[in-house]
C-alpha positions in Angstrom: -3.7 -4.2 -18.8 -5.0 -5.6 -15.5 -8.3 -5.7 -15.1 -8.0 -3.6 -12.1 -5.5 -0.8 -13.0 -7.7 1.5 -13.9 -9.7 1.4 -10.8 -6.4 1.6 -8.7 -5.1 4.6 -10.8 -8.2 6.4 -10.3 -7.9 5.9 -6.2 -3.6 6.6 -5.9 -4.0 10.3 -5.9 -7.1 10.1 -3.0 -5.2 7.4 -1.0 -1.5 10.1 -1.5 -4.0 13.0 -0.3 -5.6 10.7 2.6 -1.9 9.7 3.6 -1.2 13.6 3.6 -3.6 14.5 5.4 -2.7 12.0 7.9 1.1 13.3 8.0 -0.2 17.2 7.9 -1.7 15.8 11.5 0.7 13.1 12.9 4.3 14.4 11.2 6.9 12.1 11.2 8.2 10.4 14.0 5.5 7.7 15.1 5.8 4.0 14.6 4.4 2.5 11.3 0.8 1.3 13.2 0.0 4.3 14.2 0.2 5.6 10.6 -1.7 2.6 9.3 -4.3 3.0 12.1 -4.7 6.7 10.9 -5.0 6.3 7.3 -7.7 3.1 7.9 -9.4 5.9 9.4 -8.7 8.4 6.7 -9.8 6.1 4.4 -13.1 5.3 6.3 -13.8 8.8 6.5 -13.6 9.3 2.6 -15.5 6.2 2.0 -12.6 4.3 0.6 -13.4 0.6 1.4 -10.0 -0.9 2.8 -9.0 -3.6 5.0 -5.1 -4.5 6.5 -3.4 -7.4 8.0 -4.9 -9.9 5.7 -4.3 -13.4 5.3 -3.3 -14.5 2.0 -3.8 -17.7 -0.1 -0.6 -19.1 -1.5 -0.1 -21.8 -4.0 3.2 -23.5 -5.1 3.5 -26.7 -6.8 0.0 -27.7 -6.1 0.4 -27.0 -2.4 -2.6 -24.4 -0.9 -1.9 -22.2 2.1 -2.9 -19.4 4.1 -0.6 -17.4 5.0 -1.0 -14.4 7.6 0.9 -11.5 5.4 2.1 -8.3 7.0 0.8 -6.1 4.2 -0.2 -2.8 5.8 -3.5 -1.6 3.5 -5.3 -3.3 0.4 -7.5 -0.5 -1.0 -10.8 -1.8 -2.6 -9.2 -4.8 -3.6 -7.1 -3.3 -6.1 -4.0 -1.1 -4.5 -1.8 -2.1 -1.9 -0.3 0.4 0.8 2.6 -0.2 2.5 3.4 2.2 5.4 7.0 2.8 6.5 8.6 5.1 9.0 12.3 4.7 8.2 15.5 7.0 8.2 15.3 5.4 3.9 13.4 3.5 1.8 15.7 0.8 1.0 15.2 -1.9 -2.2 14.1 -4.4 0.3 10.9 -2.2 1.1 10.4 -1.8 -2.6 10.6 -5.8 -3.2 8.1 -6.6 -0.4 5.6 -4.5 -1.6 6.3 -6.0 -5.2 5.9 -9.5 -3.8 2.9 -8.8 -2.1 1.5 -7.1 -5.2 2.0 -10.6 -7.5 0.9 -12.7 -4.3 -2.2 -10.9 -4.5 -2.6 -9.6 -8.0 -2.8 -6.2 -7.3 -1.9 -3.6 -9.8 -0.6 -1.1 -8.7 1.0 -0.2 -5.2 2.3 2.9 -3.0 5.5 2.7 -0.7 4.6 5.7 1.8 7.7 7.0 4.3 5.9 8.7 7.1 9.3 9.9 8.7 10.2 12.4 5.3 9.5 16.0 6.6 7.8 16.3 3.7 5.3 13.5 2.3 5.3 14.3 -1.1 9.1 13.1 -0.9 8.8 9.9 0.6 6.3 8.3 -1.6 7.1 5.7 -4.3 4.7 4.2 -6.7 5.0 0.9 -7.8 3.4 -0.8 -10.7 3.2 -4.8 -11.2 5.2 -5.5 -14.0 2.9 -5.1 -17.2 -0.4 -4.3 -15.6 -0.3 -1.0 -16.6 0.4 -1.6 -20.3 -3.1 -2.0 -22.8 
């Protein structure tokens, strides 16, 4: 099991609750950056550490470089949240989140589509392959 999985798994319902609170106040139809800022504030109010718009160190065959990725929210260095405001979650959205999880070695990710009238219908939970197994 990934060393950060249990912590991420425990944080996941709290982050989903925070996203639902944002959606309850703002509703669907806004742009992603607004939801991101509101979610960051909600997590702050809950005392849950999170960062956004992080620069990531990438390694490829001995080449190491920093790349500014558009990852939305990294919660307590163990749970990655990708905010969307789209008609429908597409496979590329899941692939992007999973790629970020691999780059950052983050075991758990949430894809949250605020466009849905009922937010729980727009939440996808992704586990890094092998991260949830003992």
